[in-house]
C-alpha beads as a LAMMPS data file, in Angstrom:
LAMMPS data file: protein, C-alpha beads

231 atoms
230 bonds

1 atom types
1 bond types

-500.0 500.0 xlo xhi
-500.0 500.0 ylo yhi
-500.0 500.0 zlo zhi

Masses

1 110.0

Atoms # bond

1 1 1 -229.710 298.313 481.950
2 1 1 -228.668 297.741 478.339
3 1 1 -225.764 295.539 479.491
4 1 1 -228.104 293.468 481.661
5 1 1 -230.500 292.973 478.743
6 1 1 -227.651 291.829 476.497
7 1 1 -226.497 289.335 479.119
8 1 1 -230.032 287.969 479.492
9 1 1 -230.345 287.605 475.721
10 1 1 -227.036 285.734 475.563
11 1 1 -228.100 283.370 478.331
12 1 1 -231.425 282.729 476.573
13 1 1 -229.645 282.066 473.297
14 1 1 -227.208 279.616 474.866
15 1 1 -230.039 277.851 476.677
16 1 1 -232.048 277.536 473.480
17 1 1 -229.009 276.279 471.597
18 1 1 -228.371 273.575 474.198
19 1 1 -231.990 272.458 473.987
20 1 1 -231.754 272.245 470.215
21 1 1 -228.728 269.989 470.565
22 1 1 -230.702 267.423 472.586
23 1 1 -231.798 264.535 470.369
24 1 1 -234.731 262.595 471.746
25 1 1 -234.903 258.836 471.396
26 1 1 -238.323 258.963 469.735
27 1 1 -236.985 261.323 467.040
28 1 1 -233.830 259.262 466.501
29 1 1 -235.981 256.175 466.008
30 1 1 -238.183 257.917 463.437
31 1 1 -235.115 259.065 461.521
32 1 1 -233.127 255.826 461.411
33 1 1 -235.407 252.834 462.061
34 1 1 -236.841 252.337 458.575
35 1 1 -233.409 252.089 456.955
36 1 1 -232.296 249.638 459.636
37 1 1 -235.430 247.508 459.178
38 1 1 -234.921 247.256 455.431
39 1 1 -231.308 246.167 455.808
40 1 1 -231.850 243.788 458.717
41 1 1 -234.915 242.117 457.167
42 1 1 -232.845 241.334 454.088
43 1 1 -230.053 239.795 456.165
44 1 1 -232.454 237.728 458.293
45 1 1 -234.157 236.439 455.117
46 1 1 -230.739 235.286 453.944
47 1 1 -230.227 233.538 457.281
48 1 1 -227.371 235.866 458.166
49 1 1 -228.213 236.330 461.855
50 1 1 -224.766 237.655 462.741
51 1 1 -225.059 240.443 460.161
52 1 1 -228.554 241.267 461.422
53 1 1 -227.238 241.587 464.969
54 1 1 -224.327 243.703 463.731
55 1 1 -226.763 246.088 462.051
56 1 1 -228.771 246.411 465.264
57 1 1 -225.655 247.099 467.323
58 1 1 -224.593 249.723 464.763
59 1 1 -227.999 251.415 464.915
60 1 1 -227.775 251.594 468.697
61 1 1 -224.166 252.765 468.964
62 1 1 -224.229 255.274 466.088
63 1 1 -227.717 256.769 466.370
64 1 1 -229.456 255.903 469.653
65 1 1 -226.787 256.018 472.360
66 1 1 -226.793 259.542 473.790
67 1 1 -230.353 260.284 472.682
68 1 1 -232.725 261.220 475.474
69 1 1 -235.805 259.347 476.596
70 1 1 -239.007 261.308 476.985
71 1 1 -239.926 261.703 480.645
72 1 1 -242.526 258.936 480.438
73 1 1 -244.959 258.178 483.235
74 1 1 -245.574 254.415 483.473
75 1 1 -248.618 252.872 485.118
76 1 1 -247.532 250.621 487.985
77 1 1 -249.339 247.461 489.125
78 1 1 -249.007 248.804 492.668
79 1 1 -251.207 251.745 491.698
80 1 1 -248.519 254.420 491.841
81 1 1 -247.255 255.876 488.572
82 1 1 -243.538 255.703 487.856
83 1 1 -242.264 258.979 486.413
84 1 1 -238.830 258.367 484.909
85 1 1 -237.600 261.880 485.596
86 1 1 -238.229 261.475 489.316
87 1 1 -236.023 258.396 489.596
88 1 1 -232.770 259.567 491.164
89 1 1 -230.503 256.808 489.843
90 1 1 -229.727 255.083 486.532
91 1 1 -232.619 253.055 485.117
92 1 1 -232.803 249.573 483.629
93 1 1 -236.059 248.926 481.731
94 1 1 -236.915 245.550 480.250
95 1 1 -240.083 245.005 478.221
96 1 1 -242.220 241.879 478.091
97 1 1 -245.737 240.725 477.229
98 1 1 -247.757 238.611 479.664
99 1 1 -248.888 236.209 476.919
100 1 1 -245.295 235.222 476.097
101 1 1 -243.695 232.654 478.393
102 1 1 -240.533 234.057 479.926
103 1 1 -237.383 231.973 479.934
104 1 1 -236.884 229.468 482.717
105 1 1 -234.958 231.074 485.567
106 1 1 -235.250 234.584 484.119
107 1 1 -237.446 236.191 486.795
108 1 1 -235.424 234.751 489.737
109 1 1 -232.225 235.966 488.039
110 1 1 -233.645 239.483 487.681
111 1 1 -234.822 239.411 491.289
112 1 1 -231.345 238.488 492.526
113 1 1 -229.722 241.136 490.336
114 1 1 -232.177 243.789 491.519
115 1 1 -231.069 243.093 495.088
116 1 1 -227.406 243.215 494.101
117 1 1 -227.725 246.543 492.268
118 1 1 -230.527 248.102 494.335
119 1 1 -228.378 251.089 495.389
120 1 1 -227.085 251.789 491.885
121 1 1 -229.920 250.983 489.466
122 1 1 -233.710 251.220 489.406
123 1 1 -235.193 248.097 487.781
124 1 1 -238.420 248.553 485.814
125 1 1 -240.274 245.715 484.083
126 1 1 -242.719 247.040 481.491
127 1 1 -245.411 244.706 480.165
128 1 1 -247.259 245.475 476.921
129 1 1 -250.620 244.543 478.325
130 1 1 -253.541 245.620 480.491
131 1 1 -253.384 245.647 484.260
132 1 1 -255.595 242.612 484.919
133 1 1 -253.350 240.460 482.721
134 1 1 -250.173 241.611 484.471
135 1 1 -251.239 241.389 488.127
136 1 1 -250.699 237.627 488.476
137 1 1 -247.207 237.485 486.980
138 1 1 -246.213 240.695 488.795
139 1 1 -246.272 238.776 492.096
140 1 1 -243.232 236.793 490.953
141 1 1 -241.029 239.898 490.897
142 1 1 -239.189 241.127 493.996
143 1 1 -239.749 244.406 495.801
144 1 1 -236.767 246.114 494.154
145 1 1 -238.432 245.854 490.748
146 1 1 -241.227 248.210 489.697
147 1 1 -243.688 246.263 487.544
148 1 1 -245.508 248.502 485.056
149 1 1 -247.775 248.104 482.045
150 1 1 -248.822 249.977 478.912
151 1 1 -251.365 249.181 476.227
152 1 1 -252.812 250.714 473.073
153 1 1 -256.239 250.575 474.737
154 1 1 -255.226 253.134 477.361
155 1 1 -255.677 256.740 476.288
156 1 1 -252.317 258.069 477.474
157 1 1 -250.107 255.157 476.389
158 1 1 -249.957 255.722 472.635
159 1 1 -246.639 257.606 472.739
160 1 1 -244.966 254.957 474.910
161 1 1 -246.278 252.091 472.774
162 1 1 -245.227 253.791 469.533
163 1 1 -241.695 254.599 470.700
164 1 1 -240.863 251.383 472.539
165 1 1 -243.171 248.493 471.571
166 1 1 -243.568 249.091 467.842
167 1 1 -239.856 249.569 467.276
168 1 1 -237.853 246.679 468.736
169 1 1 -240.584 244.415 470.100
170 1 1 -239.847 242.449 473.257
171 1 1 -237.936 241.528 475.270
172 1 1 -235.800 244.635 474.888
173 1 1 -233.576 246.135 477.577
174 1 1 -233.014 249.895 477.815
175 1 1 -230.234 251.343 479.982
176 1 1 -230.595 255.041 480.904
177 1 1 -228.413 257.364 482.958
178 1 1 -229.843 259.803 485.507
179 1 1 -230.524 262.358 482.741
180 1 1 -232.587 259.723 480.855
181 1 1 -229.932 259.526 478.137
182 1 1 -229.640 256.156 476.415
183 1 1 -226.469 254.354 477.464
184 1 1 -227.239 251.053 475.719
185 1 1 -230.045 248.924 474.278
186 1 1 -230.078 245.139 474.054
187 1 1 -232.630 242.788 472.555
188 1 1 -233.544 239.296 473.678
189 1 1 -232.247 237.084 476.424
190 1 1 -231.015 233.523 476.843
191 1 1 -233.104 231.127 474.692
192 1 1 -233.177 228.304 477.244
193 1 1 -234.370 224.919 475.979
194 1 1 -237.252 223.120 477.722
195 1 1 -235.126 220.257 479.054
196 1 1 -232.402 222.419 480.556
197 1 1 -232.153 222.259 484.343
198 1 1 -233.462 225.155 486.414
199 1 1 -230.069 225.943 487.947
200 1 1 -228.397 226.016 484.520
201 1 1 -231.124 228.278 483.135
202 1 1 -230.915 230.540 486.170
203 1 1 -227.138 230.850 485.894
204 1 1 -227.281 231.601 482.172
205 1 1 -229.858 234.360 482.661
206 1 1 -228.035 235.770 485.670
207 1 1 -224.686 235.885 483.875
208 1 1 -226.171 237.537 480.773
209 1 1 -227.959 240.331 482.614
210 1 1 -225.142 240.768 485.104
211 1 1 -222.701 241.346 482.231
212 1 1 -225.070 243.867 480.638
213 1 1 -225.577 245.726 483.909
214 1 1 -221.847 245.799 484.656
215 1 1 -221.143 247.287 481.222
216 1 1 -223.997 249.746 481.724
217 1 1 -222.561 251.077 484.971
218 1 1 -219.161 251.485 483.318
219 1 1 -220.565 253.276 480.267
220 1 1 -223.064 255.579 481.972
221 1 1 -220.442 258.086 483.156
222 1 1 -218.724 258.069 479.759
223 1 1 -221.991 258.980 478.010
224 1 1 -222.796 261.685 480.566
225 1 1 -219.357 263.270 480.193
226 1 1 -219.494 263.094 476.413
227 1 1 -222.896 264.795 476.277
228 1 1 -221.825 267.455 478.779
229 1 1 -218.828 268.303 476.569
230 1 1 -221.125 269.028 473.598
231 1 1 -223.372 271.447 475.493

Bonds

1 1 1 2
2 1 2 3
3 1 3 4
4 1 4 5
5 1 5 6
6 1 6 7
7 1 7 8
8 1 8 9
9 1 9 10
10 1 10 11
11 1 11 12
12 1 12 13
13 1 13 14
14 1 14 15
15 1 15 16
16 1 16 17
17 1 17 18
18 1 18 19
19 1 19 20
20 1 20 21
21 1 21 22
22 1 22 23
23 1 23 24
24 1 24 25
25 1 25 26
26 1 26 27
27 1 27 28
28 1 28 29
29 1 29 30
30 1 30 31
31 1 31 32
32 1 32 33
33 1 33 34
34 1 34 35
35 1 35 36
36 1 36 37
37 1 37 38
38 1 38 39
39 1 39 40
40 1 40 41
41 1 41 42
42 1 42 43
43 1 43 44
44 1 44 45
45 1 45 46
46 1 46 47
47 1 47 48
48 1 48 49
49 1 49 50
50 1 50 51
51 1 51 52
52 1 52 53
53 1 53 54
54 1 54 55
55 1 55 56
56 1 56 57
57 1 57 58
58 1 58 59
59 1 59 60
60 1 60 61
61 1 61 62
62 1 62 63
63 1 63 64
64 1 64 65
65 1 65 66
66 1 66 67
67 1 67 68
68 1 68 69
69 1 69 70
70 1 70 71
71 1 71 72
72 1 72 73
73 1 73 74
74 1 74 75
75 1 75 76
76 1 76 77
77 1 77 78
78 1 78 79
79 1 79 80
80 1 80 81
81 1 81 82
82 1 82 83
83 1 83 84
84 1 84 85
85 1 85 86
86 1 86 87
87 1 87 88
88 1 88 89
89 1 89 90
90 1 90 91
91 1 91 92
92 1 92 93
93 1 93 94
94 1 94 95
95 1 95 96
96 1 96 97
97 1 97 98
98 1 98 99
99 1 99 100
100 1 100 101
101 1 101 102
102 1 102 103
103 1 103 104
104 1 104 105
105 1 105 106
106 1 106 107
107 1 107 108
108 1 108 109
109 1 109 110
110 1 110 111
111 1 111 112
112 1 112 113
113 1 113 114
114 1 114 115
115 1 115 116
116 1 116 117
117 1 117 118
118 1 118 119
119 1 119 120
120 1 120 121
121 1 121 122
122 1 122 123
123 1 123 124
124 1 124 125
125 1 125 126
126 1 126 127
127 1 127 128
128 1 128 129
129 1 129 130
130 1 130 131
131 1 131 132
132 1 132 133
133 1 133 134
134 1 134 135
135 1 135 136
136 1 136 137
137 1 137 138
138 1 138 139
139 1 139 140
140 1 140 141
141 1 141 142
142 1 142 143
143 1 143 144
144 1 144 145
145 1 145 146
146 1 146 147
147 1 147 148
148 1 148 149
149 1 149 150
150 1 150 151
151 1 151 152
152 1 152 153
153 1 153 154
154 1 154 155
155 1 155 156
156 1 156 157
157 1 157 158
158 1 158 159
159 1 159 160
160 1 160 161
161 1 161 162
162 1 162 163
163 1 163 164
164 1 164 165
165 1 165 166
166 1 166 167
167 1 167 168
168 1 168 169
169 1 169 170
170 1 170 171
171 1 171 172
172 1 172 173
173 1 173 174
174 1 174 175
175 1 175 176
176 1 176 177
177 1 177 178
178 1 178 179
179 1 179 180
180 1 180 181
181 1 181 182
182 1 182 183
183 1 183 184
184 1 184 185
185 1 185 186
186 1 186 187
187 1 187 188
188 1 188 189
189 1 189 190
190 1 190 191
191 1 191 192
192 1 192 193
193 1 193 194
194 1 194 195
195 1 195 196
196 1 196 197
197 1 197 198
198 1 198 199
199 1 199 200
200 1 200 201
201 1 201 202
202 1 202 203
203 1 203 204
204 1 204 205
205 1 205 206
206 1 206 207
207 1 207 208
208 1 208 209
209 1 209 210
210 1 210 211
211 1 211 212
212 1 212 213
213 1 213 214
214 1 214 215
215 1 215 216
216 1 216 217
217 1 217 218
218 1 218 219
219 1 219 220
220 1 220 221
221 1 221 222
222 1 222 223
223 1 223 224
224 1 224 225
225 1 225 226
226 1 226 227
227 1 227 228
228 1 228 229
229 1 229 230
230 1 230 231
């Protein structure tokens, strides 16, 4: 009996230790975002956009990649909630706001990509808005994309808004593996000019997101293996 108790204590200790090693995205943001903001604001004021982007990429690669998303439950325009932990494949989340005009060709490009990667990736579009403002634009997205929304006015959305909206703004793309670990984060899209042709705008958006998704699928296994080795 004593031996069994010792084994159970060891298992409990190892389990607790592994849990302590898990760094959540929301905690990583709280720890590192303020320093990043101070440095990047200074570079953007100087007009040094390349340095500002370098700082963002460094924040992501050094402090956010490998952190774990909270198992958020997003409100869906379809009426069904989307619980991240119940999605059985890697997740691509991109955030928008309904009052901001999306780039020409961006939605059709995402629709085509969601069909291409439907077996490998779950696409989620998250609008920072209320449901009645999102319903109209949600009709433009294909069936492989789950259109969701979150807003400060909703009682249960404060944690989501704080962690995702009030950190990097929008549009921001989050790439998560099946364990909800962050594989990559990208901000922005293709800033298409008003006079550019639709086909050119579509191709530019498609190529940008296709490159990001391809890199995501390559990196996701590397991150999973790296995290498993530390447990």
